[in-house]
C-alpha angles and dihedrals in degrees: 000000000000096000093238120133123231094232115092119232117246113232114244130207134184121244109235090213106052096013092229121140117238140161113287090238091058094056133071117235116226125197132185116240109183103314098335135090109231126189115240105194094170093046094228105112114111124249137042117330135207123199129222135170110258091249131107091229093062091043091053091049092050092050092047091050092045088234099150098064090046096047094043093042094235122163098221141023119300126223112239099182094106091047092050090050092050092051091048091052091048090051091050096246128120114258 
C-alpha cells in the first residue's frame, strides 16, 4: 500500500479581499487586461490571476487594500468598474 487516499484534493486559493483560503471553485478569478480588472469565470484567460469571493464586500476590501495591482503585478492602478458590474449582475442587483 502506498498510503495515498483515493479522494482527490481540492485546490485552494486565497481571496485577495478577505485573505481567507477557500476552494478554487468557490472563488472568482480576476485577470488584468490592459488597465482593467476583468472577471474570468471559466479560468481560461491568459496571464496572472487573482482570486476573490464573488461578493461586493470582498471586492471593496481588495480595492481599499490595493490588492489587485499587487497580485496581478501591474504598474499602475486598475479599473474595477467592469468587475463591480459583473458581481452586481451575479448577485441579482442592478449595477
